[in-house]
TORTOR-795367 format. One record per residue (C-alpha): residue number from 1; x, y negated, z. Coordinates in Angstrom, 3 decimals, always signed. Layout:
BEGIN
seq = NUM	X = X	Y = Y	Z = Z
...
//
This chain:
BEGIN
seq = 1	X = +2.085	Y = +13.649	Z = +6.360
seq = 2	X = +2.008	Y = +10.393	Z = +7.265
seq = 3	X = +5.227	Y = +7.727	Z = +7.873
seq = 4	X = +5.099	Y = +4.823	Z = +9.422
seq = 5	X = +8.187	Y = +2.385	Z = +8.570
seq = 6	X = +9.357	Y = -0.630	Z = +8.684
seq = 7	X = +9.440	Y = -3.288	Z = +5.516
seq = 8	X = +13.225	Y = -2.541	Z = +4.295
seq = 9	X = +13.386	Y = +1.533	Z = +5.864
seq = 10	X = +12.696	Y = +3.628	Z = +2.376
seq = 11	X = +9.403	Y = +4.616	Z = +1.529
seq = 12	X = +9.120	Y = +3.855	Z = -2.370
seq = 13	X = +12.539	Y = +6.299	Z = -1.860
seq = 14	X = +9.377	Y = +9.023	Z = -1.195
seq = 15	X = +7.654	Y = +8.797	Z = -4.600
seq = 16	X = +11.291	Y = +7.744	Z = -6.660
seq = 17	X = +13.564	Y = +10.065	Z = -5.610
seq = 18	X = +10.848	Y = +13.076	Z = -6.733
seq = 19	X = +11.033	Y = +11.532	Z = -9.830
seq = 20	X = +14.433	Y = +11.419	Z = -10.498
seq = 21	X = +14.646	Y = +15.572	Z = -10.114
seq = 22	X = +14.118	Y = +17.645	Z = -12.784
seq = 23	X = +10.320	Y = +19.187	Z = -12.917
seq = 24	X = +9.664	Y = +16.427	Z = -11.568
seq = 25	X = +5.777	Y = +16.266	Z = -12.683
seq = 26	X = +3.853	Y = +14.141	Z = -11.645
seq = 27	X = +3.703	Y = +11.865	Z = -8.317
seq = 28	X = +0.836	Y = +9.851	Z = -8.200
seq = 29	X = +1.145	Y = +6.259	Z = -5.712
seq = 30	X = -2.392	Y = +4.741	Z = -4.563
seq = 31	X = -1.705	Y = +1.004	Z = -4.161
seq = 32	X = -4.291	Y = -1.780	Z = -2.464
seq = 33	X = -3.731	Y = -4.949	Z = -4.529
seq = 34	X = -3.082	Y = -5.729	Z = -7.811
seq = 35	X = -0.025	Y = -8.370	Z = -7.228
seq = 36	X = +1.333	Y = -5.331	Z = -5.364
seq = 37	X = +0.799	Y = -2.694	Z = -8.598
seq = 38	X = +2.448	Y = -4.758	Z = -11.633
seq = 39	X = +5.117	Y = -5.261	Z = -8.912
seq = 40	X = +5.532	Y = -1.669	Z = -8.166
seq = 41	X = +5.739	Y = -0.880	Z = -12.006
seq = 42	X = +8.055	Y = -2.861	Z = -13.023
seq = 43	X = +10.725	Y = -2.217	Z = -10.177
seq = 44	X = +10.172	Y = +1.641	Z = -10.707
seq = 45	X = +10.857	Y = +1.448	Z = -15.067
seq = 46	X = +13.987	Y = -1.102	Z = -13.990
seq = 47	X = +15.226	Y = +2.202	Z = -12.280
seq = 48	X = +14.741	Y = +3.899	Z = -15.387
seq = 49	X = +12.231	Y = +5.904	Z = -13.939
seq = 50	X = +8.637	Y = +6.518	Z = -16.413
seq = 51	X = +6.175	Y = +5.136	Z = -14.377
seq = 52	X = +2.360	Y = +3.956	Z = -15.918
seq = 53	X = -0.321	Y = +2.598	Z = -14.605
seq = 54	X = -3.804	Y = +4.515	Z = -14.805
seq = 55	X = -6.540	Y = +2.367	Z = -16.180
seq = 56	X = -9.592	Y = +4.247	Z = -16.664
seq = 57	X = -9.722	Y = +6.890	Z = -19.180
seq = 58	X = -6.553	Y = +7.150	Z = -19.250
seq = 59	X = -4.916	Y = +10.263	Z = -19.786
seq = 60	X = -1.044	Y = +9.384	Z = -20.069
seq = 61	X = +1.541	Y = +11.074	Z = -18.462
seq = 62	X = +5.153	Y = +9.804	Z = -16.470
seq = 63	X = +6.424	Y = +10.728	Z = -13.718
seq = 64	X = +4.838	Y = +8.159	Z = -11.401
seq = 65	X = +1.492	Y = +7.088	Z = -12.182
seq = 66	X = +0.280	Y = +4.256	Z = -10.129
seq = 67	X = -3.838	Y = +4.032	Z = -9.620
seq = 68	X = -5.660	Y = +1.087	Z = -7.786
seq = 69	X = -6.675	Y = +2.248	Z = -3.977
seq = 70	X = -10.590	Y = +0.771	Z = -6.223
seq = 71	X = -10.197	Y = +2.897	Z = -8.287
seq = 72	X = -8.383	Y = +6.034	Z = -6.553
seq = 73	X = -11.307	Y = +7.891	Z = -4.617
seq = 74	X = -14.554	Y = +7.274	Z = -7.132
seq = 75	X = -15.632	Y = +10.471	Z = -8.276
seq = 76	X = -19.104	Y = +8.592	Z = -9.829
seq = 77	X = -17.895	Y = +7.791	Z = -13.040
seq = 78	X = -16.948	Y = +8.217	Z = -16.735
seq = 79	X = -13.568	Y = +8.597	Z = -16.615
seq = 80	X = -12.580	Y = +8.565	Z = -13.383
seq = 81	X = -8.991	Y = +8.527	Z = -11.461
seq = 82	X = -9.731	Y = +12.663	Z = -9.943
seq = 83	X = -11.072	Y = +13.405	Z = -13.316
seq = 84	X = -7.889	Y = +12.710	Z = -14.162
seq = 85	X = -5.579	Y = +13.840	Z = -10.898
seq = 86	X = -7.242	Y = +17.198	Z = -11.281
seq = 87	X = -6.522	Y = +17.715	Z = -15.619
seq = 88	X = -3.023	Y = +17.507	Z = -13.944
seq = 89	X = -3.808	Y = +19.685	Z = -11.750
seq = 90	X = -4.777	Y = +22.522	Z = -14.124
seq = 91	X = -1.662	Y = +21.935	Z = -16.045
seq = 92	X = +0.000	Y = +22.816	Z = -12.719
seq = 93	X = +2.493	Y = +18.897	Z = -12.775
seq = 94	X = +0.653	Y = +17.369	Z = -9.740
seq = 95	X = +3.440	Y = +17.422	Z = -7.265
seq = 96	X = +1.583	Y = +14.601	Z = -4.159
seq = 97	X = -0.104	Y = +11.659	Z = -3.834
seq = 98	X = +0.993	Y = +9.035	Z = -2.248
seq = 99	X = -1.132	Y = +6.159	Z = -0.438
seq = 100	X = +0.389	Y = +2.985	Z = +0.342
seq = 101	X = -0.002	Y = +0.411	Z = +2.766
seq = 102	X = -2.666	Y = +3.422	Z = +4.044
seq = 103	X = -3.510	Y = +1.303	Z = +7.227
seq = 104	X = -6.026	Y = -0.698	Z = +5.109
seq = 105	X = -8.287	Y = +2.314	Z = +5.434
seq = 106	X = -8.727	Y = +2.047	Z = +8.769
seq = 107	X = -8.348	Y = -2.158	Z = +8.697
seq = 108	X = -10.105	Y = -3.372	Z = +5.453
seq = 109	X = -12.906	Y = -1.107	Z = +4.969
seq = 110	X = -15.747	Y = -2.171	Z = +5.940
seq = 111	X = -15.097	Y = -5.322	Z = +3.504
seq = 112	X = -13.232	Y = -3.547	Z = +1.071
seq = 113	X = -16.051	Y = +0.251	Z = +0.947
seq = 114	X = -14.765	Y = +1.512	Z = -1.555
seq = 115	X = -10.997	Y = +1.995	Z = +1.104
seq = 116	X = -13.447	Y = +4.398	Z = +2.277
seq = 117	X = -13.555	Y = +6.389	Z = -0.608
seq = 118	X = -9.670	Y = +7.677	Z = -0.925
seq = 119	X = -11.094	Y = +10.634	Z = +1.705
seq = 120	X = -11.602	Y = +12.156	Z = -1.522
seq = 121	X = -8.227	Y = +12.515	Z = -2.594
seq = 122	X = -8.658	Y = +15.455	Z = -0.151
seq = 123	X = -10.241	Y = +17.219	Z = -3.042
seq = 124	X = -6.785	Y = +17.363	Z = -4.813
seq = 125	X = -4.701	Y = +20.833	Z = -4.344
seq = 126	X = -1.826	Y = +19.440	Z = -3.351
seq = 127	X = +0.067	Y = +17.226	Z = -0.181
seq = 128	X = -0.810	Y = +13.832	Z = +0.400
seq = 129	X = +1.712	Y = +11.048	Z = +1.894
seq = 130	X = +0.752	Y = +8.457	Z = +3.647
seq = 131	X = +2.883	Y = +5.196	Z = +3.485
seq = 132	X = +1.976	Y = +2.177	Z = +5.982
seq = 133	X = +4.755	Y = +0.046	Z = +8.298
seq = 134	X = +2.088	Y = -1.384	Z = +10.795
seq = 135	X = -0.317	Y = +1.903	Z = +11.907
seq = 136	X = +0.153	Y = +1.531	Z = +15.993
seq = 137	X = -0.501	Y = +4.925	Z = +17.455
seq = 138	X = -3.475	Y = +3.411	Z = +18.922
seq = 139	X = -4.916	Y = +4.290	Z = +15.295
seq = 140	X = -3.773	Y = +7.290	Z = +14.120
seq = 141	X = -7.086	Y = +8.996	Z = +14.865
seq = 142	X = -9.549	Y = +6.390	Z = +13.602
seq = 143	X = -6.788	Y = +6.724	Z = +9.914
seq = 144	X = -7.197	Y = +10.300	Z = +10.170
seq = 145	X = -10.860	Y = +10.040	Z = +10.697
seq = 146	X = -11.437	Y = +8.509	Z = +8.164
seq = 147	X = -9.095	Y = +10.136	Z = +5.555
seq = 148	X = -10.400	Y = +13.912	Z = +6.943
seq = 149	X = -6.014	Y = +14.877	Z = +8.052
seq = 150	X = -7.003	Y = +15.604	Z = +11.529
seq = 151	X = -3.865	Y = +17.395	Z = +11.572
seq = 152	X = -1.408	Y = +15.583	Z = +9.616
seq = 153	X = +1.995	Y = +15.525	Z = +10.758
seq = 154	X = +3.647	Y = +11.447	Z = +11.701
seq = 155	X = +7.284	Y = +10.448	Z = +11.152
seq = 156	X = +7.451	Y = +7.297	Z = +12.975
seq = 157	X = +10.590	Y = +4.572	Z = +12.977
seq = 158	X = +10.828	Y = +1.286	Z = +15.249
seq = 159	X = +9.096	Y = -1.409	Z = +13.453
seq = 160	X = +9.639	Y = -3.814	Z = +15.731
seq = 161	X = +10.802	Y = -6.995	Z = +13.985
seq = 162	X = +12.710	Y = -9.011	Z = +17.114
seq = 163	X = +13.542	Y = -11.082	Z = +13.919
seq = 164	X = +10.208	Y = -12.524	Z = +13.886
seq = 165	X = +7.807	Y = -14.487	Z = +16.594
seq = 166	X = +3.721	Y = -15.819	Z = +17.032
seq = 167	X = +3.391	Y = -19.325	Z = +18.228
seq = 168	X = -0.317	Y = -19.985	Z = +19.130
seq = 169	X = -1.483	Y = -23.465	Z = +18.224
seq = 170	X = -5.004	Y = -25.119	Z = +19.360
seq = 171	X = -6.507	Y = -28.279	Z = +17.706
seq = 172	X = -9.241	Y = -30.138	Z = +17.630
seq = 173	X = -12.720	Y = -29.320	Z = +16.145
seq = 174	X = -11.390	Y = -30.699	Z = +12.311
seq = 175	X = -8.027	Y = -31.379	Z = +12.598
seq = 176	X = -7.253	Y = -27.803	Z = +11.468
seq = 177	X = -5.146	Y = -28.752	Z = +8.724
seq = 178	X = -3.222	Y = -31.908	Z = +10.241
seq = 179	X = -2.419	Y = -29.277	Z = +13.048
seq = 180	X = -1.040	Y = -26.844	Z = +10.135
seq = 181	X = +0.844	Y = -29.547	Z = +8.923
seq = 182	X = +2.592	Y = -30.443	Z = +11.060
seq = 183	X = +3.502	Y = -27.310	Z = +12.143
seq = 184	X = +5.499	Y = -26.304	Z = +9.120
seq = 185	X = +7.094	Y = -29.556	Z = +8.655
seq = 186	X = +8.468	Y = -29.293	Z = +12.842
seq = 187	X = +9.713	Y = -25.577	Z = +10.688
seq = 188	X = +10.566	Y = -27.341	Z = +7.869
seq = 189	X = +13.257	Y = -29.439	Z = +9.754
seq = 190	X = +14.184	Y = -25.863	Z = +12.110
seq = 191	X = +14.094	Y = -23.457	Z = +9.503
seq = 192	X = +14.282	Y = -24.365	Z = +5.495
seq = 193	X = +17.425	Y = -26.573	Z = +6.413
seq = 194	X = +19.301	Y = -24.373	Z = +7.320
seq = 195	X = +18.668	Y = -21.959	Z = +4.096
seq = 196	X = +15.652	Y = -19.636	Z = +5.639
seq = 197	X = +12.683	Y = -19.039	Z = +4.653
seq = 198	X = +8.758	Y = -19.134	Z = +5.853
seq = 199	X = +5.344	Y = -18.119	Z = +4.255
seq = 200	X = +1.881	Y = -20.524	Z = +4.463
seq = 201	X = -1.402	Y = -18.385	Z = +4.618
seq = 202	X = -4.883	Y = -20.038	Z = +3.920
seq = 203	X = -7.624	Y = -19.350	Z = +2.457
seq = 204	X = -7.616	Y = -20.987	Z = -0.801
seq = 205	X = -4.111	Y = -21.627	Z = -2.861
seq = 206	X = -5.431	Y = -24.870	Z = -3.031
seq = 207	X = -5.099	Y = -25.214	Z = +0.782
seq = 208	X = -1.460	Y = -23.995	Z = +0.392
//
């Protein structure tokens, strides 16, 4: 199952709601970034749901188990995640595996090769749910091939953000930082004084 919903569209309900049911078993959530793991575990725990982060060699149980994408597909090292997941299966506890931000399997596996190993999750005898807000229809075939899901069911809602605009600004060689600062000052005048927020992306924290 591939679910494409906009940010704030309720994707997290697909793994938090089942965890609140009787005989919830274990839902595994695969998350691509360290900061997202910490944030997700704390958010789920604040809702009163038993949730842990899986670390190598872990054998503890919880209604929601969050694991990094870099570890989830590993089948070679001792104490790997798939061994843990198979242990859950043998006890009849593993209900589903959810892969968050699944578009990264297509867009980022060239420089994060461990994302390509997530296809090994198909070895588990349980439903797999792939979540994203940014998978265009043209990439559905690539995702299906990467995850060995030729017959996946897609649930898709509009992810159009009418309140989001994009600008491309050309600058002279060597003046990228100067141009970026000018853009930030302009946005500060137009938006931030009205209580809105902005995000600046750079190659380093120092640049930001």
